[in-house]
N, C-alpha and C positions, 0 to 999 in steps of 0.2 A: 610814487616814485618807481621807475622801472628797476627790477633787479637784474643786474647784468647776468648774462648766460654764462655758465661754467664752461661751455664749449670753447675750444680754440678755433681760430680761423674765422673767416668772414661770416657775418650774420645775414641770413637771406631775407630777413623781415620779421615782422611780428608773427608769433605763433597762431595757427589757424585753429579755432575752436571746432570741436567735433559737431557735426550736424545732428547727432543722436542725443536726446535728452538723457541727463544723468538720472540714474535710478536712485531715489531717495527712500529711506526707510523712516516711516512716521515715528515721531518720538513716542517712546513708551510701548512700541510694538517690537517684539523680539523677532529676530529672523527665523523663518521656518527651517527647522533641521532637515538635512538631507535624509531621505528614506534609508533605512539600514539595508546593507547589501544582503541578498539572499544567501543562505548558508551553502556552502560547497558540498553537494551531496556526494560526489566522487570521493572527495577527501574524507567525508563522514564514513562511507562504506569501507574505505581502505582502513581507516583507523578502527572500526569495528572489527574488521577481519583480523587485524594485528592483536587487538584485545582478546579475541576468541582463542587464538593460539596460546596466549599467556594463561588464560583461564583453564584451557585444557590441560595444562601442566600442573594445575592445582586441584585436580579432580577428586582427591582423597578426602574423606570425611574430616580428618584432623586439619585440613587446609582451610576450613571456614574462615578463620581470622585473616589469613593471608589473602584470600579471594576478596574480602571486603576491603582491605587495605588497597589492593590492586585496583578495584573498581573506583574507589574514592579518588585515586590518582588519575586514572585513565579518563573518567567522565569529566573531569575538569580540563582536559586537554582541548585546546581551541576548536579543533575539527569537530570533535563530539559535543562539547558544550554549546556550540553555536546553533546546533540543531535542536538539542534538548531544551535549551532556554527560549527557543522560539515556539514551543508547543504550549498549549494552555496550562499545563502543570509547571512549566519552568524547569530549570535544571535540578533544583533541590526536590520538587515534587516527583519528577521522573526517577531520580536516584532512589528516593524512599520507596516508590512503588515497585522498582525492580528489586530492591532488597526484600520487600514483603513477598514478592512472587517466588523468589529463591527460598525464602524460609518456609513457604507453604508447599513447595514442589515435592511431589511424590511420583516416581515413575510409574506409569500404568499403560496397558495396551492402547487405550483411547487417545492418549495425549500425542500430539505431533512432536513434542519435545522429548526426545529419547533420553536426554540427560541435561545436566545444568547448563552446559555449553550451548546446547540447542535452545534452550529456554531464553538465554541471554541474547542469542542471535535473533530469535523471533521477536523478542520485545524491543530491542534496540532498532532493528530495521523496520518494524512496523510503526515506529514513531515518525518516520517520513510521511506515512499516510495522515497522522494526526497534524503534523506541521502543515501539509498542504491543504487540508480541509478544516482548519481549526475553526472557522466561521460558520460551517455548515450545521444545520440542526440534526440532533440525534433522533432517530426512531425509538422512542422510549418503550412502546408497548406493542404487542402483536397487532392490536386493533389499529394503531397508527400505520403500521405497514400495509395492512389489508385495505385501508380507506385512502391511503395517499394517492393524489392525482399525479404525483412525480413519477410513479412507478406504473409499468404496463404488465399485462398478463402474458407470460411466456407461452402458455398453452394455446392461446388464440393465435400466436404467431407460429407455433410449431405446426399446428394443423394446416396451415397455409403454406408450409415449407419455406418460411421466411427466416429460419434459424440455420446457421452454419455450425452449430454445436449441439451436443446432446446433454441431458440430465435425466434424473429420475427423482420423483417426489418421495418423501417419507410416507410409509404406510400409516393411514389414519385410524385403522381398526385392527383388531386382533387377527381377523381373518386375512387382512392385507399383509400383516407381519409374517403369518404362517405361510403364506404363498411365496413370500420373498425368501424365507428360510429354505423351503423345498427347492426353489429355483437355484439357490446358491449351492445347495448340495448336489443337484443333478448337473449344473453347468457352472462350476466354481470360477472359471475364468472368463465367462461370457461378458461380464460387466465389472467395472471396478468395485472393490469392496468399500462401500461408502453408504451412510445412512440415507443420504439423498437431501433434497431440498425441503426445508420446512415451508418456505414461501417461494412460490413459482413466480416471483415478481422482480423486476429490475428497472433501473433507470434507463432511459432511452440511449444516452451516450455510452453506457456500459454495454448494452446490446450491440451497439455499433462497433465498439472495440472488439468484443468477442466474435462478431461476425468476421471482422477483418482479420483477426488472429486465425480464425478457423479456416478461411479461405486460403491463407498463406500456408498453414499446416498441410492442408489438403494437396497443395502443389509440391511440398518438399518431402512429404512422408513417403515411405516405401509403399508400393502398390498393396492394396488390401488392408491398409491401416484404417481403423475406424475413425470417425471425426472427433474433433476436439470435445473432451468431456468435462463439464463444470460440475464440481461437487458442493459448492456453497456460493450463495450470492447475498442478498440483503438480509440482515438480521436485526431483530429489535434488541434493545438493551436488556429487556426482560428475558429473552431467549439466550443472550450471551451469558447472562448470569447462570442460567440453568445449565448451560454447557460447562461453565466452570464448576459447578457443584458436582457434575458428572466425571470431572477429571480431565476435561479437554484443556488444551493450552489456548484458551479464549481470552485475549488480552482486552484491557479496558484502559482508556477509551479505544474504540476500534473503528477502522474504516468500513467494516461490514455494517455497523450500526448507523453509518452516514449514507449507505447505499452506493459507495463508490469502490468497494473492495469485492473480490471474488477469489475463489479457490479452483484451480484446474488440476485434474489428475495428471501425474507424471508416471508413477511407478508402473501402472498397468500397460503403458505403452512399450515398456521394455520387451514384452513378449512379441511385439510386432517390429522391433528394431527401430523404433521411432522416438524413444525417450530422448535421446541426445539431441535429435533434430529439434524436438519441441523446446527443450531447455535452451538451446542456442538461439531460437527464434525469440523466446521471451527475454533472454538477456540482451538480444540486439534491440528489442523495443525498450528496455530500460536505458541503454545507452543513447537511444534516440530521444529520451525525455518524455516517452509516452506513459510509462508505468513505473511504479515501484514493485520490485520482485523480492519475495522472501522465500527461500527454500525451506519448506516445512516437511521434507521427506517424501511420503507418499504423494502428497498434493503440494503445489506451489501457490503461494498467496500472491495476488496482483492487486494494485490499486491504481486507478486511473489518475494521471496527472492533470491538474487543473488547466495547464497550458494546451493540453490535447482535448479537453472536454468539449469545446464548441465544434471542432473538426469532426469528432465521432458523433456528435449529436446531429450534425448535418448529413453525415454519412447514413445514419439511421433513418432521417426523414427522406433522403433520396431513395433508399431502399424500399421503403414502406410507402412511398408515394404520397407523403403528407406535406 
């Protein structure tokens, strides 16, 4: 029996069935949930900046309890919790790791964390690296770094003038360290004060990124400014833990141990009037979604964004003719 229409007015005829077949869900098969939305990184960075202001007001030793209460509250705010919960450690693991880092923190000249506020900033902002590359394998040992086919030798490229940035290696011998010390005494400002690279190897897309930044820096820096200077590239987890034992603010897990993070010198370029130009360039790259940037004082930490990886890999291949 036809059910009368509830519409008033003349009926134009029987309803016309859609030509598109109806989608049916098989019995016993649950609908696939929609993929979770990516965390809002701009909101995360803004929330971290607000948190750091509050932490800075609780810098005294007797404020330890108040700092922990503050962190417990702020880390659960949606903008921060969304990022931390998406890392391999999850929100609870990230919180516990941060509290342990704060408990073991001791100021020293080697650490890029001048105080607890800087330590918290470095830790929380570097979690974006871990979120982005959570499925990437870690280089666990020095031998894995040296043997990896995913990394290329920078020295081979440097000798062919294919790099738009500079670096120096760590001296491997006592004689090399002595020569470095003499050079620093005679020409203290000729190069950045950095230990140098333990591994002169990098991923192809990271080289593409650094060459692109280096070319732009050359265009905008005042005349006579030296090229972009890289102070750290890929590290093994073995080396990362050694740096921690020496007092450096080397976070774990780290984008360096995945091969996607680098450190570039900032403070040294102040003497050439180019520091602010480089800082602005890097922050513009962050706003464009190409990198994550962490201000670590003398050097700034950069991590390549997955969304930009293919473009810089192709840029590398075009430059190298491969």
